[in-house]
N, C-alpha and C positions, 0 to 999 in steps of 0.2 A: 555365563557368569561365574567368573572364579569366585575361590573367598577373598582372596586381596581387593577384587574389585567390589564385591561386597561390600567390605569393611569401607572402602571410601565412599558409600553410598549413607550409611547408615548415622543420622542425625544430619544430615543435609537437608538445607530449607530451601526449596525449589516452588516458584512460581510457574503456571502453565497459564496461558491465556486461550481460548477457542476449546476449553475444555469440557465441554457438554456433550460430546459424541465424536466417532471416526479417531482419528491421530491423538488429539489433545486428551481425550477420557480413555482410551488401547495404554497411552503413556503413563496417565496417572494411575492406574490399577497397576503396571509394572512397578513403578517407582515406590509406590505405595508398599509393596510386595518385599522391596530391597531395604526397606526403613525409612525412607524418605520422609521428613516432614513436609507437608504440601499447602499451597494455596492454591485456589483455582480460580479463574474468572471465564464468563463465556455468556451470549445473550439469552439462550435459553433455561428460564428456571427452572421448570420441572425435571428437565435432564439433566441441570448441572449438577442440584441438589442429590439427585440421588447418587451420582458420582462420587460428590464430596462426601455423602454418609458412607458410603464402601470405603474410602482411604481416610477416613476420619480427619478432612479438611476442612477449614475456613473455606467459604465462598462470598461470591460477590458477581450478580449481574451487571454486566459490563458491555458498553457500545466501544472499542475501543477508537473509535474515530471520535470522540467524545475527549476532546483533550485533558481538559478539567475534570471527567469524571476519570479516564484513566488514570491520573496523577494522584486523585482521593485513592481512587482503591488499588492501588499499586499500594501507597503509602501504608495504608491501614492493614493491608494484609501482613505486610513487613513487619508492621509492630505489633502484628499478633503472634507471627511465627520468631520477634525476636531479631529479627534481621534476614537478610537475604542472601545466598551462596550460588544460586544460579537465577534465571529465567528464561523461559521457553515461549518464544516469541510466536505463538501458532495460529493465532484467529486468521480466519482469511474466507473469501466466498470467490465463486466462478459462474461462469455463466455463458454462454456461447454469444457472439457480436460480427456479425460481418461488417467489416468499418465501411464498407460503403453501402446506404442505406438502413444502415443497423440502429437502434436506440442508443442515443450518446449517454442517457443516463448510467446504462449498463457499466460503460466505461469509468463515470463519475465515482459510480459507489464502489465498482473495484479497486480505483485508487485512493478512494479515503478509507477502505475497512484494509486492505492489503499493506498500501503502502504508510499512508499516515496513521494507520494504528498502532503498524512495526514502530515507527517514528516515534509515537509518544508513549510505546511501553518503553521503549530503548530509553527514550528520554527521564522516564519517571523513576526506571527501576537502576540505569546508571550510577546512581550516588549509593545506593543501597549494595551493589555491587562490585564497586570499586575497591576489592581489597586483592590480595595473593591468591585467594582461594573463588574467586570469582568466576562467574562465568554467563553468557550470553549464548544463546542459539535462536537465530530467526529461521523459519521453514520457508525457505524457496521452491523452486522447483526447477525439474527438468526443463519445463518449460521458459524456464528466463534465458536456457541456452541456445535451444532448438523450438523456432518458431513453427507452429503449423497454422492453417487456414481453419477461420472462426476462433481461434482462442489469441487474438492479436492483443485484445485490452489485458487478458489474463496473463500471458506472456511479459507484457509491459509492466504489469504490477510485481510479477516474479522478479524482471531483472530488476527491479528498482531496490526490492527490498534484497536482492543480493548486494547491492551495490550502497546498502546501509549498512548491511552486516560486515564488509568489508573497511570500510570507514570508522566504524565502530571498533572495529580490531586493531586499527591504527590508533584510535585517539585513546582509548583502554589502556593500553598497552603500559604506559607509566605506570598505574596502578597495581599492578601484576595480573589484573583481570582478560582473562581472554574470550575470544567472540568466535564460533561456529557458523557456518551456513549450511543448513540441509538440504537436500534435491532428492526428491523423488520422482520416479516416474510413475506408472500408473497403480497405484494399489489399490486394493481391496474395500472403498472405504463407501459409505452415503455419498460421498462429496462426489467421485469419481461417477457413478451410477446416477445421482440427478443432474451432472452438470454434464456429462458426456451419452447420456443416454437419449437423444433426440433423434428426430425421424434426420435432420439433416447430419449429424454426425453419422449416423447408420449409414447414409447414400456415401459418404465420403470414405466409411471405413467396410464396408461390405457385410455392417452387420456385426463384425466384432468387433474388438479393442484397438487401439492405435500400436499397442507396444505389449499386446500381453499384459493380461492383468496380475500384480505380484501379489502374495498375502500379505495382510496390513500386518504378520507378524514378525516378517524379515526387514520393515519399516521400524519396528519398534524394537527389533534387536537392533537394528543401528542407531537409533535416537540413545538407546541404553549406554552403547558401547560410547560414544562418543559423548556423550555426558560426563561419563566416568573420568573420560580422558581430557577431558577440553579441548576435542579435536576442533580442529581449523576448518573441516569439511566432514560431511556426514551425508552419505548417497544409500539407497535401494532402488531397484538391485544393484548388485556387484559391478555391470556394466557401464551404469552411470556412470561411472568413474573414466571410465576410459573416453566415455562421449564427451565430457566436459573440456578436457584439452583440446579434443579435435573438433569444435565446435562450426569451424567453417567448412570443412567436409563432410557432417553429419547435416547441415543445412542445405547443401547442393543436392544431396540425396532425397530430403524429405521436398526440396522446391518439386522436384519429379515427382515423386511419388502423391504430391498432393494434387495433382489434376486430374486425378479420378472424380468422375461426375461434379467437378467442382462448380460449374455453371448451372446446375441443377439445383446443386446443396444451398449454394447463396441464396439463390432465389427462396428457397423453401425456408432459408433461417431468415429470412427479411420479413415471413409473415408467420414464422411460429415463433408463440409465447410461451417462454418459457420461467420459471421461476429462478430466482438467486439459490445456490445449493444450501443456505440459511436465509431464514424468513429475515428481512430486513427491516428497522423500524421507519415506519411512514415518514416519506420525505416531504418537507413542508413544501406545497405547491410554489413555486415560482412563477411570476408575473412577466407574460410573453414579453418581449420587447416590444415597444411602440415605433412600427416604421413610418417614418412621414416620407411620402414619393417625393423625387425632385421637382421642384417648381420650373415652368417654364419658363422660358425668356419672358417675354409678356407681362409674365405674372408675378416675377420676382418684383419687390418693394424697391424702390430706388430710394438711396439713402439721402437725407435732406441736405440740402444746400447751405453752407455755412454764410451767413452775410459777409459781404464786405468790406474790409476797414476802412473806418471815415478816415479822409485824410486826416492828418497832423494839423494843429492851430498854431501858432506862435504863439509865444507866453503875452500876456500882455501888460503894458506898463502902469505905471500907477495913473495916470491918465486915461486908463481904460482903451488906448487906443493898442494895437499891437506892434510891440515892439519890433526895432527895423532891426536886421544885423547887420555888425560889425563888419564897413567896409574893409579888407586887408588890400595887401600891396597887390596880390594876385586880381583881384576882382577889377582893379584901376586900369588896367591893361586890357 
């Protein structure tokens, strides 16, 4: 970090979500050392409060999947800092999921946190960063561009994050604010070890990593540079920047490599019970839909017959007898 870049950070007001550990916690510590005034949000209060104490930062426990809570927390923290210059939408979770035979709740949860959480964060922070020095950085993944077996749900969520970031960049441009998207391969974090250290993943990778682990510091270096420059794209390690524009070719390679032990790994994944990388709030149980079997033809109720309409009676005359219709010239013929 050069002296000129360090000056860019001094006094800036930055909110980070998912700051209890991993990328969020490490980034908070780095930015605090650069003179940034921080506000932190996350799900794990004990870990988050410890990071906040190190960074002398206000903090709030937050489930970013809750739109009302996200709006309230972002506004409160922005008020405490006297405004915002940047927001880092970093909160996210991961879990393996075989698309056929897997638990659909895994996909629903990842969409709720990874996609809706980023949307709620951008929506709440947008008014605060809509100024010429404003910046929003959404944390996507290399998985948004290259899709691996067992990571379909995670890849789908991160591809949506990329789309939200690209759209926000266009929509916030008139205000002078900028928006960046961050792409990482496998960084050496708890999320990587928890999310991909499963029996099924080991069968696919042969016990190693998918793309070799990258030190977390490389990702934090990239984030620091990106925030200082308000960059359009942030990535680590260096080769991720070359893969992004070559997505179709990279996907063809992965399609071939992903066949190793695939059937056995999918069978294991369907039975393997693994937690999310971050413990999630208890889901509200949903009632199972009531399935009514179709009735057989003889059991189907017949619709009631409507009574036949009574024939119309001619109007009565004053004497009580029915009036006779007037004879016309045509009747006499």
